[in-house]
Every structure is written in C-alpha cells, then in structure tokens.
C-alpha positions as protocol buffer text, in pm:
chain_id: "A"
residue {
  index: 1
  type: UNK
  ca { x: -6325 y: 7951 z: 14606 }
}
residue {
  index: 2
  type: UNK
  ca { x: -6577 y: 7753 z: 14405 }
}
residue {
  index: 3
  type: UNK
  ca { x: -6354 y: 7465 z: 14302 }
}
residue {
  index: 4
  type: UNK
  ca { x: -6395 y: 7112 z: 14434 }
}
residue {
  index: 5
  type: UNK
  ca { x: -6087 y: 7054 z: 14653 }
}
residue {
  index: 6
  type: UNK
  ca { x: -5809 y: 6878 z: 14461 }
}
residue {
  index: 7
  type: UNK
  ca { x: -5975 y: 6928 z: 14121 }
}
residue {
  index: 8
  type: UNK
  ca { x: -5989 y: 7180 z: 13840 }
}
residue {
  index: 9
  type: UNK
  ca { x: -6370 y: 7206 z: 13837 }
}
residue {
  index: 10
  type: UNK
  ca { x: -6654 y: 7344 z: 14048 }
}
residue {
  index: 11
  type: UNK
  ca { x: -6974 y: 7168 z: 14145 }
}
residue {
  index: 12
  type: UNK
  ca { x: -7315 y: 7336 z: 14125 }
}
residue {
  index: 13
  type: UNK
  ca { x: -7666 y: 7204 z: 14184 }
}
residue {
  index: 14
  type: UNK
  ca { x: -7988 y: 7347 z: 14050 }
}
residue {
  index: 15
  type: UNK
  ca { x: -8262 y: 7277 z: 14302 }
}
residue {
  index: 16
  type: UNK
  ca { x: -8624 y: 7325 z: 14200 }
}
residue {
  index: 17
  type: UNK
  ca { x: -8910 y: 7278 z: 14444 }
}
residue {
  index: 18
  type: UNK
  ca { x: -9244 y: 7187 z: 14290 }
}
residue {
  index: 19
  type: UNK
  ca { x: -9584 y: 7072 z: 14403 }
}
residue {
  index: 20
  type: UNK
  ca { x: -9825 y: 7169 z: 14677 }
}
residue {
  index: 21
  type: UNK
  ca { x: -9678 y: 7184 z: 15028 }
}
residue {
  index: 22
  type: UNK
  ca { x: -9821 y: 6936 z: 15276 }
}
residue {
  index: 23
  type: UNK
  ca { x: -9948 y: 7215 z: 15502 }
}
residue {
  index: 24
  type: UNK
  ca { x: -10151 y: 7360 z: 15214 }
}
residue {
  index: 25
  type: UNK
  ca { x: -10294 y: 7017 z: 15126 }
}
residue {
  index: 26
  type: UNK
  ca { x: -10394 y: 6983 z: 15492 }
}
residue {
  index: 27
  type: UNK
  ca { x: -10545 y: 7335 z: 15484 }
}
residue {
  index: 28
  type: UNK
  ca { x: -10297 y: 7461 z: 15743 }
}
residue {
  index: 29
  type: UNK
  ca { x: -10122 y: 7793 z: 15752 }
}
residue {
  index: 30
  type: UNK
  ca { x: -9807 y: 7804 z: 15533 }
}
residue {
  index: 31
  type: UNK
  ca { x: -9596 y: 8108 z: 15456 }
}
residue {
  index: 32
  type: UNK
  ca { x: -9446 y: 8055 z: 15110 }
}
residue {
  index: 33
  type: UNK
  ca { x: -9257 y: 8385 z: 15113 }
}
residue {
  index: 34
  type: UNK
  ca { x: -9079 y: 8305 z: 15440 }
}
residue {
  index: 35
  type: UNK
  ca { x: -9000 y: 7953 z: 15321 }
}
residue {
  index: 36
  type: UNK
  ca { x: -8848 y: 8086 z: 14999 }
}
residue {
  index: 37
  type: UNK
  ca { x: -8656 y: 8363 z: 15175 }
}
residue {
  index: 38
  type: UNK
  ca { x: -8515 y: 8106 z: 15419 }
}
residue {
  index: 39
  type: UNK
  ca { x: -8398 y: 7891 z: 15127 }
}
residue {
  index: 40
  type: UNK
  ca { x: -8238 y: 8194 z: 14961 }
}
residue {
  index: 41
  type: UNK
  ca { x: -8065 y: 8291 z: 15288 }
}
residue {
  index: 42
  type: UNK
  ca { x: -7926 y: 7940 z: 15320 }
}
residue {
  index: 43
  type: UNK
  ca { x: -7808 y: 7946 z: 14958 }
}
residue {
  index: 44
  type: UNK
  ca { x: -7621 y: 8272 z: 15022 }
}
residue {
  index: 45
  type: UNK
  ca { x: -7475 y: 8140 z: 15350 }
}
residue {
  index: 46
  type: UNK
  ca { x: -7311 y: 7846 z: 15173 }
}
residue {
  index: 47
  type: UNK
  ca { x: -7183 y: 8053 z: 14879 }
}
residue {
  index: 48
  type: UNK
  ca { x: -7453 y: 7939 z: 14638 }
}
residue {
  index: 49
  type: UNK
  ca { x: -7630 y: 8130 z: 14366 }
}
residue {
  index: 50
  type: UNK
  ca { x: -7987 y: 8188 z: 14259 }
}
residue {
  index: 51
  type: UNK
  ca { x: -8050 y: 8069 z: 13904 }
}
residue {
  index: 52
  type: UNK
  ca { x: -8173 y: 8349 z: 13681 }
}
residue {
  index: 53
  type: UNK
  ca { x: -8466 y: 8172 z: 13516 }
}
residue {
  index: 54
  type: UNK
  ca { x: -8693 y: 8209 z: 13818 }
}
residue {
  index: 55
  type: UNK
  ca { x: -8824 y: 8485 z: 14039 }
}
residue {
  index: 56
  type: UNK
  ca { x: -8624 y: 8576 z: 14345 }
}
residue {
  index: 57
  type: UNK
  ca { x: -8742 y: 8708 z: 14678 }
}
residue {
  index: 58
  type: UNK
  ca { x: -8401 y: 8862 z: 14746 }
}
residue {
  index: 59
  type: UNK
  ca { x: -8383 y: 9233 z: 14816 }
}
residue {
  index: 60
  type: UNK
  ca { x: -8163 y: 9434 z: 14582 }
}
residue {
  index: 61
  type: UNK
  ca { x: -7897 y: 9443 z: 14855 }
}
residue {
  index: 62
  type: UNK
  ca { x: -7911 y: 9064 z: 14903 }
}
residue {
  index: 63
  type: UNK
  ca { x: -7898 y: 9011 z: 14526 }
}
residue {
  index: 64
  type: UNK
  ca { x: -7583 y: 9224 z: 14505 }
}
residue {
  index: 65
  type: UNK
  ca { x: -7435 y: 9030 z: 14797 }
}
residue {
  index: 66
  type: UNK
  ca { x: -7491 y: 8704 z: 14608 }
}
residue {
  index: 67
  type: UNK
  ca { x: -7365 y: 8825 z: 14270 }
}
residue {
  index: 68
  type: UNK
  ca { x: -7058 y: 9035 z: 14196 }
}
residue {
  index: 69
  type: UNK
  ca { x: -7211 y: 9281 z: 13951 }
}
residue {
  index: 70
  type: UNK
  ca { x: -6894 y: 9487 z: 13897 }
}
residue {
  index: 71
  type: UNK
  ca { x: -6832 y: 9378 z: 13536 }
}
residue {
  index: 72
  type: UNK
  ca { x: -7205 y: 9380 z: 13458 }
}
residue {
  index: 73
  type: UNK
  ca { x: -7242 y: 9742 z: 13573 }
}
residue {
  index: 74
  type: UNK
  ca { x: -6935 y: 9851 z: 13373 }
}
residue {
  index: 75
  type: UNK
  ca { x: -7073 y: 9693 z: 13055 }
}
residue {
  index: 76
  type: UNK
  ca { x: -7420 y: 9843 z: 13113 }
}
residue {
  index: 77
  type: UNK
  ca { x: -7265 y: 10186 z: 13140 }
}
residue {
  index: 78
  type: UNK
  ca { x: -7022 y: 10138 z: 12848 }
}
residue {
  index: 79
  type: UNK
  ca { x: -7299 y: 10034 z: 12607 }
}
residue {
  index: 80
  type: UNK
  ca { x: -7555 y: 10280 z: 12747 }
}
residue {
  index: 81
  type: UNK
  ca { x: -7795 y: 10008 z: 12860 }
}
residue {
  index: 82
  type: UNK
  ca { x: -7900 y: 10204 z: 13169 }
}
residue {
  index: 83
  type: UNK
  ca { x: -8252 y: 10325 z: 13104 }
}
residue {
  index: 84
  type: UNK
  ca { x: -8274 y: 10129 z: 12779 }
}
residue {
  index: 85
  type: UNK
  ca { x: -8291 y: 9780 z: 12932 }
}
residue {
  index: 86
  type: UNK
  ca { x: -8400 y: 9661 z: 13275 }
}
residue {
  index: 87
  type: UNK
  ca { x: -8132 y: 9570 z: 13528 }
}
residue {
  index: 88
  type: UNK
  ca { x: -8084 y: 9195 z: 13577 }
}
residue {
  index: 89
  type: UNK
  ca { x: -8230 y: 9230 z: 13928 }
}
residue {
  index: 90
  type: UNK
  ca { x: -8546 y: 9386 z: 13784 }
}
residue {
  index: 91
  type: UNK
  ca { x: -8579 y: 9087 z: 13551 }
}
residue {
  index: 92
  type: UNK
  ca { x: -8572 y: 8833 z: 13833 }
}
residue {
  index: 93
  type: UNK
  ca { x: -8778 y: 8999 z: 14105 }
}
residue {
  index: 94
  type: UNK
  ca { x: -9152 y: 8927 z: 14097 }
}
residue {
  index: 95
  type: UNK
  ca { x: -9357 y: 9166 z: 13885 }
}
residue {
  index: 96
  type: UNK
  ca { x: -9609 y: 9205 z: 14167 }
}
residue {
  index: 97
  type: UNK
  ca { x: -9551 y: 9261 z: 14538 }
}
residue {
  index: 98
  type: UNK
  ca { x: -9547 y: 8890 z: 14610 }
}
residue {
  index: 99
  type: UNK
  ca { x: -9479 y: 8949 z: 14980 }
}
residue {
  index: 100
  type: UNK
  ca { x: -9807 y: 9142 z: 15018 }
}
residue {
  index: 101
  type: UNK
  ca { x: -9997 y: 8888 z: 14806 }
}
residue {
  index: 102
  type: UNK
  ca { x: -9850 y: 8599 z: 15004 }
}
residue {
  index: 103
  type: UNK
  ca { x: -9950 y: 8754 z: 15336 }
}
residue {
  index: 104
  type: UNK
  ca { x: -10302 y: 8823 z: 15209 }
}
residue {
  index: 105
  type: UNK
  ca { x: -10355 y: 8458 z: 15109 }
}
residue {
  index: 106
  type: UNK
  ca { x: -10135 y: 8285 z: 15365 }
}
residue {
  index: 107
  type: UNK
  ca { x: -10418 y: 8166 z: 15586 }
}
residue {
  index: 108
  type: UNK
  ca { x: -10650 y: 7931 z: 15391 }
}
residue {
  index: 109
  type: UNK
  ca { x: -10905 y: 7925 z: 15672 }
}
residue {
  index: 110
  type: UNK
  ca { x: -10980 y: 8297 z: 15678 }
}
C-alpha cells in the first residue's frame, strides 16, 4: 500500500544525485554503475519507483518488478503500438552499453 498511514494520500520523493563524486575528485577508483544499481536495488526494496525522465540501470526483469506493466501492455497491444513505438523500458535504458563503458573508464589512474 502506498498511502501514508491514517491519511488519504501517498508520499513520494524524487531524489536526484548531481556533481562529481569525492572519489573521482580525489582520482580514486569509483564504480558509478555499481553505485547506481545499488541505489535502484534499495529503491525497489522499499517499494519505490524510478522516475521516467532519466536513464535506468535496471534490467528488463527488474524494471518489470518495479512497475506493474499489465495495463500498459494491454493498451500497447490494443492500439497496435508494438513495433510502431519503443517500449517504455527501451526509452529509459541507456542508449549505449553503459556498464561496459563504465568498466572501461572506472579506473582514472590506468
């Protein structure tokens, strides 16, 4: 249940993390992909949601665990959107293999 106990409303927070991590400023090893995936795992564990305006590092399975796509899939099929428009997951995952890119540039001293 997403309602605040004893009320008729739910409470949501939109957390954005910006800036250069301290480890990067100090030229130390920092794994951005793992940090983001850990944040997404925590968000799922507490019943939270990823906001759709930003890239996600969730796998398709994790994305479907976070969001109930039942109605979305019915509407996509009903209006023949499959093949005509990208799936919402495809719109939020990075356009490049960010995991591979992150691993390639994770160590600033190499």
